[in-house]
PyMOL Python script that loads the backbone (N, CA, C, O; Angstrom):
from pymol import cmd

cmd.read_pdbstr("""\
ATOM      1  N   UNK A   1     -23.953 -13.049  13.758  1.00  0.00           N
ATOM      2  CA  UNK A   1     -22.404 -13.564  13.937  1.00  0.00           C
ATOM      3  C   UNK A   1     -21.806 -13.934  12.491  1.00  0.00           C
ATOM      4  O   UNK A   1     -20.711 -13.589  12.047  1.00  0.00           O
ATOM      5  N   UNK A   2     -22.619 -14.583  11.973  1.00  0.00           N
ATOM      6  CA  UNK A   2     -22.069 -15.200  10.629  1.00  0.00           C
ATOM      7  C   UNK A   2     -22.312 -14.106   9.399  1.00  0.00           C
ATOM      8  O   UNK A   2     -21.761 -14.280   8.312  1.00  0.00           O
ATOM      9  N   UNK A   3     -23.068 -13.110   9.618  1.00  0.00           N
ATOM     10  CA  UNK A   3     -23.281 -12.042   8.535  1.00  0.00           C
ATOM     11  C   UNK A   3     -22.067 -11.079   8.688  1.00  0.00           C
ATOM     12  O   UNK A   3     -21.555 -10.434   7.774  1.00  0.00           O
ATOM     13  N   UNK A   4     -21.681 -11.089  10.042  1.00  0.00           N
ATOM     14  CA  UNK A   4     -20.374 -10.051  10.412  1.00  0.00           C
ATOM     15  C   UNK A   4     -19.391 -10.686   9.660  1.00  0.00           C
ATOM     16  O   UNK A   4     -18.879 -10.004   8.772  1.00  0.00           O
ATOM     17  N   UNK A   5     -18.958 -11.971   9.822  1.00  0.00           N
ATOM     18  CA  UNK A   5     -18.117 -12.822   9.422  1.00  0.00           C
ATOM     19  C   UNK A   5     -17.710 -12.818   7.790  1.00  0.00           C
ATOM     20  O   UNK A   5     -16.615 -12.737   7.233  1.00  0.00           O
ATOM     21  N   UNK A   6     -19.068 -12.941   7.279  1.00  0.00           N
ATOM     22  CA  UNK A   6     -19.112 -13.088   5.602  1.00  0.00           C
ATOM     23  C   UNK A   6     -18.526 -11.647   5.275  1.00  0.00           C
ATOM     24  O   UNK A   6     -17.502 -11.516   4.605  1.00  0.00           O
ATOM     25  N   UNK A   7     -19.264 -10.542   5.807  1.00  0.00           N
ATOM     26  CA  UNK A   7     -19.022  -9.191   5.474  1.00  0.00           C
ATOM     27  C   UNK A   7     -17.506  -8.843   5.438  1.00  0.00           C
ATOM     28  O   UNK A   7     -16.891  -8.329   4.504  1.00  0.00           O
ATOM     29  N   UNK A   8     -17.023  -9.243   6.681  1.00  0.00           N
ATOM     30  CA  UNK A   8     -15.359  -9.083   6.963  1.00  0.00           C
ATOM     31  C   UNK A   8     -14.546  -9.947   5.755  1.00  0.00           C
ATOM     32  O   UNK A   8     -13.582  -9.468   5.158  1.00  0.00           O
ATOM     33  N   UNK A   9     -14.944 -10.938   5.562  1.00  0.00           N
ATOM     34  CA  UNK A   9     -14.345 -11.844   4.598  1.00  0.00           C
ATOM     35  C   UNK A   9     -14.196 -11.292   3.186  1.00  0.00           C
ATOM     36  O   UNK A   9     -13.185 -11.346   2.486  1.00  0.00           O
ATOM     37  N   UNK A  10     -15.651 -10.623   2.816  1.00  0.00           N
ATOM     38  CA  UNK A  10     -15.763  -9.963   1.436  1.00  0.00           C
ATOM     39  C   UNK A  10     -14.890  -8.821   1.277  1.00  0.00           C
ATOM     40  O   UNK A  10     -14.178  -8.627   0.292  1.00  0.00           O
ATOM     41  N   UNK A  11     -14.993  -7.946   2.473  1.00  0.00           N
ATOM     42  CA  UNK A  11     -14.318  -6.565   2.570  1.00  0.00           C
ATOM     43  C   UNK A  11     -12.858  -6.799   2.636  1.00  0.00           C
ATOM     44  O   UNK A  11     -12.111  -6.179   1.880  1.00  0.00           O
ATOM     45  N   UNK A  12     -12.422  -7.625   3.462  1.00  0.00           N
ATOM     46  CA  UNK A  12     -11.088  -7.995   3.436  1.00  0.00           C
ATOM     47  C   UNK A  12     -10.471  -8.558   2.360  1.00  0.00           C
ATOM     48  O   UNK A  12      -9.284  -8.337   2.124  1.00  0.00           O
ATOM     49  N   UNK A  13     -11.228  -9.343   1.605  1.00  0.00           N
ATOM     50  CA  UNK A  13     -10.626  -9.904   0.475  1.00  0.00           C
ATOM     51  C   UNK A  13     -10.528  -8.742  -0.761  1.00  0.00           C
ATOM     52  O   UNK A  13      -9.587  -8.666  -1.550  1.00  0.00           O
ATOM     53  N   UNK A  14     -11.636  -7.918  -0.748  1.00  0.00           N
ATOM     54  CA  UNK A  14     -11.635  -7.042  -1.957  1.00  0.00           C
ATOM     55  C   UNK A  14     -10.374  -5.907  -1.490  1.00  0.00           C
ATOM     56  O   UNK A  14      -9.660  -5.376  -2.339  1.00  0.00           O
ATOM     57  N   UNK A  15     -10.243  -5.655  -0.097  1.00  0.00           N
ATOM     58  CA  UNK A  15      -9.314  -4.578   0.141  1.00  0.00           C
ATOM     59  C   UNK A  15      -7.915  -5.231  -0.017  1.00  0.00           C
ATOM     60  O   UNK A  15      -6.999  -4.455  -0.287  1.00  0.00           O
ATOM     61  N   UNK A  16      -7.647  -6.441   0.104  1.00  0.00           N
ATOM     62  CA  UNK A  16      -6.248  -6.979  -0.042  1.00  0.00           C
ATOM     63  C   UNK A  16      -6.071  -7.101  -1.560  1.00  0.00           C
ATOM     64  O   UNK A  16      -4.965  -6.838  -2.031  1.00  0.00           O
ATOM     65  N   UNK A  17      -7.099  -7.487  -2.379  1.00  0.00           N
ATOM     66  CA  UNK A  17      -6.682  -7.701  -3.733  1.00  0.00           C
ATOM     67  C   UNK A  17      -6.556  -6.106  -4.554  1.00  0.00           C
ATOM     68  O   UNK A  17      -5.791  -5.799  -5.468  1.00  0.00           O
ATOM     69  N   UNK A  18      -7.611  -5.246  -3.848  1.00  0.00           N
ATOM     70  CA  UNK A  18      -7.318  -4.040  -4.572  1.00  0.00           C
ATOM     71  C   UNK A  18      -5.807  -3.289  -4.215  1.00  0.00           C
ATOM     72  O   UNK A  18      -5.260  -2.521  -5.007  1.00  0.00           O
ATOM     73  N   UNK A  19      -5.290  -3.624  -2.991  1.00  0.00           N
ATOM     74  CA  UNK A  19      -4.128  -3.033  -2.387  1.00  0.00           C
ATOM     75  C   UNK A  19      -3.187  -3.732  -3.157  1.00  0.00           C
ATOM     76  O   UNK A  19      -2.305  -2.969  -3.550  1.00  0.00           O
ATOM     77  N   UNK A  20      -3.031  -4.956  -3.542  1.00  0.00           N
ATOM     78  CA  UNK A  20      -2.157  -5.658  -4.349  1.00  0.00           C
ATOM     79  C   UNK A  20      -1.749  -5.046  -5.632  1.00  0.00           C
ATOM     80  O   UNK A  20      -0.588  -4.796  -5.957  1.00  0.00           O
ATOM     81  N   UNK A  21      -2.807  -4.831  -6.322  1.00  0.00           N
ATOM     82  CA  UNK A  21      -2.983  -4.036  -7.752  1.00  0.00           C
ATOM     83  C   UNK A  21      -2.660  -2.736  -7.586  1.00  0.00           C
ATOM     84  O   UNK A  21      -2.031  -2.266  -8.534  1.00  0.00           O
ATOM     85  N   UNK A  22      -2.913  -1.908  -6.575  1.00  0.00           N
ATOM     86  CA  UNK A  22      -2.488  -0.709  -6.486  1.00  0.00           C
ATOM     87  C   UNK A  22      -0.889  -0.591  -6.039  1.00  0.00           C
ATOM     88  O   UNK A  22      -0.196   0.320  -6.492  1.00  0.00           O
ATOM     89  N   UNK A  23      -0.505  -1.303  -5.373  1.00  0.00           N
ATOM     90  CA  UNK A  23       0.881  -1.703  -5.113  1.00  0.00           C
ATOM     91  C   UNK A  23       1.697  -1.767  -6.522  1.00  0.00           C
ATOM     92  O   UNK A  23       2.632  -1.023  -6.818  1.00  0.00           O
ATOM     93  N   UNK A  24       1.150  -2.821  -7.343  1.00  0.00           N
ATOM     94  CA  UNK A  24       2.034  -3.006  -8.473  1.00  0.00           C
ATOM     95  C   UNK A  24       1.950  -1.826  -9.511  1.00  0.00           C
ATOM     96  O   UNK A  24       2.847  -1.501 -10.289  1.00  0.00           O
ATOM     97  N   UNK A  25       0.778  -1.274  -9.388  1.00  0.00           N
ATOM     98  CA  UNK A  25       0.913  -0.043 -10.228  1.00  0.00           C
ATOM     99  C   UNK A  25       1.667   1.178  -9.651  1.00  0.00           C
ATOM    100  O   UNK A  25       2.093   2.038 -10.422  1.00  0.00           O
ATOM    101  N   UNK A  26       1.835   1.273  -8.374  1.00  0.00           N
ATOM    102  CA  UNK A  26       2.851   2.159  -7.995  1.00  0.00           C
ATOM    103  C   UNK A  26       4.008   1.877  -8.139  1.00  0.00           C
ATOM    104  O   UNK A  26       4.768   2.823  -8.345  1.00  0.00           O
ATOM    105  N   UNK A  27       4.530   0.613  -8.090  1.00  0.00           N
ATOM    106  CA  UNK A  27       5.858   0.308  -8.449  1.00  0.00           C
ATOM    107  C   UNK A  27       6.128   0.265  -9.693  1.00  0.00           C
ATOM    108  O   UNK A  27       7.326   0.277  -9.973  1.00  0.00           O
ATOM    109  N   UNK A  28       5.239   0.209 -10.703  1.00  0.00           N
ATOM    110  CA  UNK A  28       5.379   0.580 -12.273  1.00  0.00           C
ATOM    111  C   UNK A  28       5.352   2.019 -12.548  1.00  0.00           C
ATOM    112  O   UNK A  28       6.244   2.519 -13.234  1.00  0.00           O
ATOM    113  N   UNK A  29       4.347   2.757 -12.041  1.00  0.00           N
ATOM    114  CA  UNK A  29       4.293   4.196 -12.598  1.00  0.00           C
ATOM    115  C   UNK A  29       4.784   5.213 -11.628  1.00  0.00           C
ATOM    116  O   UNK A  29       4.939   6.365 -12.032  1.00  0.00           O
ATOM    117  N   UNK A  30       5.019   4.938 -10.518  1.00  0.00           N
ATOM    118  CA  UNK A  30       5.478   6.046  -9.508  1.00  0.00           C
ATOM    119  C   UNK A  30       6.967   5.844  -9.408  1.00  0.00           C
ATOM    120  O   UNK A  30       7.590   6.801  -8.950  1.00  0.00           O
ATOM    121  N   UNK A  31       7.588   4.870  -9.720  1.00  0.00           N
ATOM    122  CA  UNK A  31       8.946   4.785  -9.561  1.00  0.00           C
ATOM    123  C   UNK A  31       9.808   5.679  -9.944  1.00  0.00           C
ATOM    124  O   UNK A  31       9.664   6.052 -11.108  1.00  0.00           O
ATOM    125  N   UNK A  32      10.841   6.249  -9.222  1.00  0.00           N
ATOM    126  CA  UNK A  32      11.343   7.452  -9.728  1.00  0.00           C
ATOM    127  C   UNK A  32      12.350   6.970 -10.912  1.00  0.00           C
ATOM    128  O   UNK A  32      12.965   5.904 -10.889  1.00  0.00           O
ATOM    129  N   UNK A  33      12.407   7.871 -11.876  1.00  0.00           N
ATOM    130  CA  UNK A  33      13.158   7.523 -13.067  1.00  0.00           C
ATOM    131  C   UNK A  33      14.569   8.073 -12.851  1.00  0.00           C
ATOM    132  O   UNK A  33      15.443   7.528 -13.526  1.00  0.00           O
ATOM    133  N   UNK A  34      14.963   9.113 -11.981  1.00  0.00           N
ATOM    134  CA  UNK A  34      16.118   9.908 -12.276  1.00  0.00           C
ATOM    135  C   UNK A  34      17.161   8.953 -11.526  1.00  0.00           C
ATOM    136  O   UNK A  34      16.962   8.668 -10.345  1.00  0.00           O
ATOM    137  N   UNK A  35      18.119   8.531 -12.119  1.00  0.00           N
ATOM    138  CA  UNK A  35      19.187   7.392 -11.210  1.00  0.00           C
ATOM    139  C   UNK A  35      20.084   8.303 -10.599  1.00  0.00           C
ATOM    140  O   UNK A  35      21.011   7.696 -10.063  1.00  0.00           O
ATOM    141  N   UNK A  36      20.174   9.888 -10.444  1.00  0.00           N
ATOM    142  CA  UNK A  36      21.078  10.468  -9.445  1.00  0.00           C
ATOM    143  C   UNK A  36      20.273  11.213  -8.413  1.00  0.00           C
ATOM    144  O   UNK A  36      20.315  12.426  -8.208  1.00  0.00           O
ATOM    145  N   UNK A  37      19.393  10.147  -7.673  1.00  0.00           N
ATOM    146  CA  UNK A  37      18.380  10.979  -6.733  1.00  0.00           C
ATOM    147  C   UNK A  37      19.675  11.337  -5.358  1.00  0.00           C
ATOM    148  O   UNK A  37      19.645  12.344  -4.649  1.00  0.00           O
ATOM    149  N   UNK A  38      20.639  10.315  -5.277  1.00  0.00           N
ATOM    150  CA  UNK A  38      21.732  10.908  -4.132  1.00  0.00           C
ATOM    151  C   UNK A  38      22.403  12.258  -4.289  1.00  0.00           C
ATOM    152  O   UNK A  38      22.736  12.929  -3.312  1.00  0.00           O
ATOM    153  N   UNK A  39      22.582  12.613  -5.464  1.00  0.00           N
ATOM    154  CA  UNK A  39      23.424  13.483  -6.029  1.00  0.00           C
ATOM    155  C   UNK A  39      22.508  14.958  -5.856  1.00  0.00           C
ATOM    156  O   UNK A  39      23.096  16.039  -5.853  1.00  0.00           O
ATOM    157  N   UNK A  40      21.291  14.884  -5.739  1.00  0.00           N
ATOM    158  CA  UNK A  40      20.433  16.020  -5.521  1.00  0.00           C
ATOM    159  C   UNK A  40      20.298  16.385  -4.033  1.00  0.00           C
ATOM    160  O   UNK A  40      20.005  15.564  -3.163  1.00  0.00           O
ATOM    161  N   UNK A  41      20.548  17.745  -3.810  1.00  0.00           N
ATOM    162  CA  UNK A  41      20.299  18.288  -2.612  1.00  0.00           C
ATOM    163  C   UNK A  41      19.145  19.132  -2.539  1.00  0.00           C
ATOM    164  O   UNK A  41      18.937  19.973  -3.414  1.00  0.00           O
ATOM    165  N   UNK A  42      18.350  18.966  -1.526  1.00  0.00           N
ATOM    166  CA  UNK A  42      16.980  20.127  -1.214  1.00  0.00           C
ATOM    167  C   UNK A  42      17.378  20.523   0.186  1.00  0.00           C
ATOM    168  O   UNK A  42      17.733  19.739   1.067  1.00  0.00           O
ATOM    169  N   UNK A  43      17.267  21.988   0.299  1.00  0.00           N
ATOM    170  CA  UNK A  43      17.745  22.645   1.331  1.00  0.00           C
ATOM    171  C   UNK A  43      16.469  22.182   2.626  1.00  0.00           C
ATOM    172  O   UNK A  43      16.642  21.769   3.773  1.00  0.00           O
ATOM    173  N   UNK A  44      15.465  22.402   2.021  1.00  0.00           N
ATOM    174  CA  UNK A  44      14.128  22.232   3.126  1.00  0.00           C
ATOM    175  C   UNK A  44      13.623  20.938   3.180  1.00  0.00           C
ATOM    176  O   UNK A  44      12.714  20.673   3.967  1.00  0.00           O
ATOM    177  N   UNK A  45      14.171  19.972   2.329  1.00  0.00           N
ATOM    178  CA  UNK A  45      13.544  18.536   2.391  1.00  0.00           C
ATOM    179  C   UNK A  45      14.485  17.519   2.661  1.00  0.00           C
ATOM    180  O   UNK A  45      15.601  17.614   2.149  1.00  0.00           O
ATOM    181  N   UNK A  46      14.226  16.628   3.335  1.00  0.00           N
ATOM    182  CA  UNK A  46      14.697  15.511   3.811  1.00  0.00           C
ATOM    183  C   UNK A  46      15.062  14.598   2.443  1.00  0.00           C
ATOM    184  O   UNK A  46      16.205  14.223   2.179  1.00  0.00           O
ATOM    185  N   UNK A  47      14.112  14.372   1.790  1.00  0.00           N
ATOM    186  CA  UNK A  47      14.246  13.428   0.514  1.00  0.00           C
ATOM    187  C   UNK A  47      13.707  14.120  -0.662  1.00  0.00           C
ATOM    188  O   UNK A  47      12.890  15.036  -0.568  1.00  0.00           O
ATOM    189  N   UNK A  48      14.250  13.597  -1.960  1.00  0.00           N
ATOM    190  CA  UNK A  48      13.806  13.939  -3.194  1.00  0.00           C
ATOM    191  C   UNK A  48      12.074  14.045  -3.139  1.00  0.00           C
ATOM    192  O   UNK A  48      11.445  13.290  -2.398  1.00  0.00           O
ATOM    193  N   UNK A  49      11.520  14.866  -3.839  1.00  0.00           N
ATOM    194  CA  UNK A  49      10.090  15.042  -3.788  1.00  0.00           C
ATOM    195  C   UNK A  49       9.337  13.658  -4.337  1.00  0.00           C
ATOM    196  O   UNK A  49       8.497  12.974  -3.753  1.00  0.00           O
ATOM    197  N   UNK A  50       9.902  13.489  -5.609  1.00  0.00           N
ATOM    198  CA  UNK A  50       9.276  12.277  -6.111  1.00  0.00           C
ATOM    199  C   UNK A  50       9.488  10.812  -5.527  1.00  0.00           C
ATOM    200  O   UNK A  50       8.707   9.872  -5.676  1.00  0.00           O
ATOM    201  N   UNK A  51      10.737  10.797  -4.811  1.00  0.00           N
ATOM    202  CA  UNK A  51      10.937   9.543  -4.100  1.00  0.00           C
ATOM    203  C   UNK A  51      10.049   9.461  -2.710  1.00  0.00           C
ATOM    204  O   UNK A  51       9.571   8.417  -2.266  1.00  0.00           O
ATOM    205  N   UNK A  52       9.924  10.758  -2.117  1.00  0.00           N
ATOM    206  CA  UNK A  52       9.079  10.589  -1.097  1.00  0.00           C
ATOM    207  C   UNK A  52       7.552  10.233  -1.227  1.00  0.00           C
ATOM    208  O   UNK A  52       6.800   9.653  -0.444  1.00  0.00           O
ATOM    209  N   UNK A  53       7.344  10.767  -2.462  1.00  0.00           N
ATOM    210  CA  UNK A  53       5.843  10.397  -2.872  1.00  0.00           C
ATOM    211  C   UNK A  53       5.636   8.755  -3.017  1.00  0.00           C
ATOM    212  O   UNK A  53       4.674   8.130  -2.569  1.00  0.00           O
ATOM    213  N   UNK A  54       6.754   8.205  -3.741  1.00  0.00           N
ATOM    214  CA  UNK A  54       6.785   7.037  -4.060  1.00  0.00           C
ATOM    215  C   UNK A  54       6.667   6.048  -2.742  1.00  0.00           C
ATOM    216  O   UNK A  54       5.836   5.139  -2.742  1.00  0.00           O
ATOM    217  N   UNK A  55       7.552   6.276  -1.608  1.00  0.00           N
ATOM    218  CA  UNK A  55       7.793   5.694  -0.515  1.00  0.00           C
ATOM    219  C   UNK A  55       6.361   5.967   0.301  1.00  0.00           C
ATOM    220  O   UNK A  55       6.048   5.165   1.181  1.00  0.00           O
ATOM    221  N   UNK A  56       5.516   7.076   0.014  1.00  0.00           N
ATOM    222  CA  UNK A  56       4.474   7.250   0.979  1.00  0.00           C
ATOM    223  C   UNK A  56       3.349   6.074   0.258  1.00  0.00           C
ATOM    224  O   UNK A  56       2.596   5.333   0.890  1.00  0.00           O
ATOM    225  N   UNK A  57       3.481   6.152  -1.089  1.00  0.00           N
ATOM    226  CA  UNK A  57       2.337   5.254  -1.551  1.00  0.00           C
ATOM    227  C   UNK A  57       2.434   3.676  -1.466  1.00  0.00           C
ATOM    228  O   UNK A  57       1.474   2.906  -1.507  1.00  0.00           O
ATOM    229  N   UNK A  58       3.889   3.307  -1.327  1.00  0.00           N
ATOM    230  CA  UNK A  58       4.190   1.975  -1.216  1.00  0.00           C
ATOM    231  C   UNK A  58       3.909   1.589   0.343  1.00  0.00           C
ATOM    232  O   UNK A  58       3.535   0.459   0.656  1.00  0.00           O
ATOM    233  N   UNK A  59       4.103   2.532   1.202  1.00  0.00           N
ATOM    234  CA  UNK A  59       3.698   2.348   2.659  1.00  0.00           C
ATOM    235  C   UNK A  59       2.270   1.943   2.967  1.00  0.00           C
ATOM    236  O   UNK A  59       1.890   0.991   3.648  1.00  0.00           O
ATOM    237  N   UNK A  60       1.320   3.162   2.115  1.00  0.00           N
ATOM    238  CA  UNK A  60       0.184   2.990   2.346  1.00  0.00           C
ATOM    239  C   UNK A  60      -0.436   1.722   1.767  1.00  0.00           C
ATOM    240  O   UNK A  60      -1.309   1.148   2.418  1.00  0.00           O
ATOM    241  N   UNK A  61       0.019   1.179   0.412  1.00  0.00           N
ATOM    242  CA  UNK A  61      -0.607   0.088  -0.064  1.00  0.00           C
ATOM    243  C   UNK A  61      -0.176  -1.047   0.895  1.00  0.00           C
ATOM    244  O   UNK A  61      -1.075  -1.815   1.241  1.00  0.00           O
ATOM    245  N   UNK A  62       0.830  -1.222   1.282  1.00  0.00           N
ATOM    246  CA  UNK A  62       1.241  -2.478   2.157  1.00  0.00           C
ATOM    247  C   UNK A  62       0.612  -2.193   3.510  1.00  0.00           C
ATOM    248  O   UNK A  62       0.499  -3.199   4.210  1.00  0.00           O
ATOM    249  N   UNK A  63       0.289  -1.347   3.904  1.00  0.00           N
ATOM    250  CA  UNK A  63      -0.597  -1.086   5.144  1.00  0.00           C
ATOM    251  C   UNK A  63      -2.079  -1.549   4.810  1.00  0.00           C
ATOM    252  O   UNK A  63      -2.723  -2.259   5.582  1.00  0.00           O
ATOM    253  N   UNK A  64      -2.502  -1.147   3.753  1.00  0.00           N
ATOM    254  CA  UNK A  64      -3.928  -1.500   3.271  1.00  0.00           C
ATOM    255  C   UNK A  64      -3.959  -3.022   2.928  1.00  0.00           C
ATOM    256  O   UNK A  64      -4.921  -3.683   3.318  1.00  0.00           O
ATOM    257  N   UNK A  65      -3.090  -3.531   2.314  1.00  0.00           N
ATOM    258  CA  UNK A  65      -3.004  -5.210   2.072  1.00  0.00           C
ATOM    259  C   UNK A  65      -2.850  -5.826   3.349  1.00  0.00           C
ATOM    260  O   UNK A  65      -3.489  -6.856   3.564  1.00  0.00           O
ATOM    261  N   UNK A  66      -2.123  -5.371   4.206  1.00  0.00           N
ATOM    262  CA  UNK A  66      -1.908  -6.070   5.543  1.00  0.00           C
ATOM    263  C   UNK A  66      -3.384  -6.158   6.225  1.00  0.00           C
ATOM    264  O   UNK A  66      -3.829  -7.179   6.749  1.00  0.00           O
ATOM    265  N   UNK A  67      -4.131  -4.794   6.121  1.00  0.00           N
ATOM    266  CA  UNK A  67      -5.376  -4.633   7.114  1.00  0.00           C
ATOM    267  C   UNK A  67      -6.280  -5.723   6.237  1.00  0.00           C
ATOM    268  O   UNK A  67      -6.874  -6.605   6.857  1.00  0.00           O
ATOM    269  N   UNK A  68      -6.361  -5.664   5.022  1.00  0.00           N
ATOM    270  CA  UNK A  68      -7.228  -6.655   4.206  1.00  0.00           C
ATOM    271  C   UNK A  68      -6.979  -8.145   4.843  1.00  0.00           C
ATOM    272  O   UNK A  68      -7.903  -8.840   5.265  1.00  0.00           O
ATOM    273  N   UNK A  69      -5.566  -8.548   4.856  1.00  0.00           N
ATOM    274  CA  UNK A  69      -5.426  -9.910   5.338  1.00  0.00           C
ATOM    275  C   UNK A  69      -5.736 -10.155   6.812  1.00  0.00           C
ATOM    276  O   UNK A  69      -6.079 -11.297   7.119  1.00  0.00           O
ATOM    277  N   UNK A  70      -5.653  -9.181   7.801  1.00  0.00           N
ATOM    278  CA  UNK A  70      -6.098  -9.380   9.155  1.00  0.00           C
ATOM    279  C   UNK A  70      -7.730  -9.245   9.036  1.00  0.00           C
ATOM    280  O   UNK A  70      -8.342  -9.898   9.882  1.00  0.00           O
ATOM    281  N   UNK A  71      -8.467  -8.543   8.170  1.00  0.00           N
ATOM    282  CA  UNK A  71      -9.893  -8.648   8.260  1.00  0.00           C
ATOM    283  C   UNK A  71     -10.027 -10.023   7.738  1.00  0.00           C
ATOM    284  O   UNK A  71     -10.990 -10.565   8.280  1.00  0.00           O
ATOM    285  N   UNK A  72      -9.493 -10.711   6.984  1.00  0.00           N
ATOM    286  CA  UNK A  72      -9.726 -11.913   6.402  1.00  0.00           C
ATOM    287  C   UNK A  72      -9.558 -13.096   7.415  1.00  0.00           C
ATOM    288  O   UNK A  72     -10.236 -14.113   7.557  1.00  0.00           O
ATOM    289  N   UNK A  73      -8.457 -12.653   8.069  1.00  0.00           N
ATOM    290  CA  UNK A  73      -8.201 -13.918   8.906  1.00  0.00           C
ATOM    291  C   UNK A  73      -8.884 -13.594  10.215  1.00  0.00           C
ATOM    292  O   UNK A  73      -8.922 -14.541  11.002  1.00  0.00           O
ATOM    293  N   UNK A  74      -9.315 -12.704  10.533  1.00  0.00           N
ATOM    294  CA  UNK A  74     -10.333 -12.554  11.915  1.00  0.00           C
ATOM    295  C   UNK A  74     -11.670 -13.001  11.172  1.00  0.00           C
ATOM    296  O   UNK A  74     -12.346 -13.602  12.008  1.00  0.00           O
ATOM    297  N   UNK A  75     -12.288 -12.959  10.026  1.00  0.00           N
ATOM    298  CA  UNK A  75     -13.511 -13.402   9.536  1.00  0.00           C
ATOM    299  C   UNK A  75     -13.387 -15.102   9.650  1.00  0.00           C
ATOM    300  O   UNK A  75     -14.364 -15.784   9.962  1.00  0.00           O
ATOM    301  N   UNK A  76     -12.133 -15.653   9.372  1.00  0.00           N
ATOM    302  CA  UNK A  76     -12.193 -16.853   9.131  1.00  0.00           C
ATOM    303  C   UNK A  76     -12.024 -17.666  10.755  1.00  0.00           C
ATOM    304  O   UNK A  76     -12.355 -18.834  10.957  1.00  0.00           O
ATOM    305  N   UNK A  77     -11.474 -16.792  11.730  1.00  0.00           N
ATOM    306  CA  UNK A  77     -11.267 -17.369  13.003  1.00  0.00           C
ATOM    307  C   UNK A  77     -12.380 -17.157  13.694  1.00  0.00           C
ATOM    308  O   UNK A  77     -12.410 -17.709  14.794  1.00  0.00           O
ATOM    309  N   UNK A  78     -13.780 -16.201  13.228  1.00  0.00           N
ATOM    310  CA  UNK A  78     -14.732 -15.977  14.075  1.00  0.00           C
ATOM    311  C   UNK A  78     -15.449 -17.306  13.793  1.00  0.00           C
ATOM    312  O   UNK A  78     -16.487 -17.587  14.393  1.00  0.00           O
TER     313      UNK A  78
END
""", "prot")
cmd.dss("prot")
cmd.show_as("cartoon", "prot")
cmd.util.cbc("prot")
cmd.orient("prot")
């Protein structure tokens, strides 16, 4: 049981740290540069493609950081 707890602690910590670094990279490099995103209209898309990619990566990195924290908490609680 202790081996599982240690493995979850290490994997959760690495996942959390990796996700935080990836989240910061997304905030810096994938942020939309165009200030007129509201003025653009795309017939077949609800959002601007660049903004949609940015939001998708933000959600993914936030979800993986949350999973890493949950794994670390579960390892501590065991």
